[in-house]
N, C-alpha and C positions, 0 to 999 in steps of 0.2 A: 481503390486509392494506390495499391501497389506499395512498394517500399518507399518510406519517407524517413527522413532524419527526424530525431525527437523534436528539435527546435522548430521544424516545419509542422509536425503532426499535432503536438500537444496544444498549441494555441487554437486549433480548429475544433476541439472537443470541449464538452462541459464536464463529462464523467468518463472514466475509463472502465469498460466492461471487459473483464478477463474470465471467460466462461470455460476454463480449463478442466478437462476430464482427467488429466494426468496428475499424478502425485508428485508434482515438482517440489524440490526442496526449498527453493527461494525464487519468488517471482520478481525479477529485477524491474520489470515494467511498472510494478506498483510503486517502487521507490522513484522511478523516473516520473511517473504521474504526480506523485507527491511534491517532487521538486519543482514542478510546474503549476502547483496549486490545484490539482485535479483530484477530487474524490474518486473512489473506486466502487465497483460492484464486482466482487470475486467469488469464485466457487470455494467451497469448504474442502478442497483438495490440497494435499501437500502442506507446505509452510506458508503459502501466500496468505491465507486468512489469519494467521497468527500475528501479522503485522498491521492488521486493520482494527481500529477502535470503532466498534459498531455505532453508527450514526454520528460519529465524530470526524473520522477520516474516510469512512466508506461503509458499505453494506456487504454482507455475506450471504450467499444462497447455496442451496443443495442442487447440483447439476442433475440429480436423478429425479428431481421434482420440478418440472417446468413451471409450475405455479410460483415457486419461490423466486425464479429469475424474473418472471413478469411482475411479481409484487415488488421486487426491488426496483425495477424500472419505473413502475407506477409511483413508488414512494418518492423517487427523484422528481418525477414529472409534477406530482402534487405538492411537493415541498421544494420547489425550485429555488425559493428564496433562501433555504438553508445552504445551498451550494456555495455561496460566498463565505459564509461563516465556516463551513467545513474546509474551504480552500485555505483559510488562514491556518487552520489546524494541520492540514497536510503539509503546509510549508514548514511549520515547526517540526512535525514528525520527521520530515526528510533529513533534518540536520542530525538526527540520531544515527544516520547511516553514512555520514561523512567519514572518509578514511581516517582522519585524526581521532574521531569518536570510536570507531571500530578498533583502532590500534590501542587506545587507552582502555577499552573494556576488555580486550584480549590480554593485555599486560596485567591488569587488575585480577583477572580470572586465574591466569598462570601464577600469579603471586600468592593468591589464596590457596590454590591447589598445592603449591610447593611449600606453603607455610611461611613464605617470605612476605611480610606486609609492606616492604618498601616498594613504592611505585615511582616511576620516572615521569 
């Protein structure tokens, strides 16, 4: 498919598969998939799997065991009707990563660390 803009790519898929072997700190493509209502299948590497709610917004697999990837794919195939339900949950989950939400959480964290309980 080559390079595609997110608004071109995500409408073409049912589920995003991110089979990363690297220990990425944060998989932005997962948040993009959520924003388009797409559940994910991600490896348990780095921070990507930490933002997946198992069987709610996606599935997690171990890239050192090919059976877990195929099991995840088969789960989606056998439970295709759950994708619409998961889609609603991914849209809700994506809102947690809006800049305003991140800013609010950051300010709250700094306030707690500094002992200042005033938030803006």
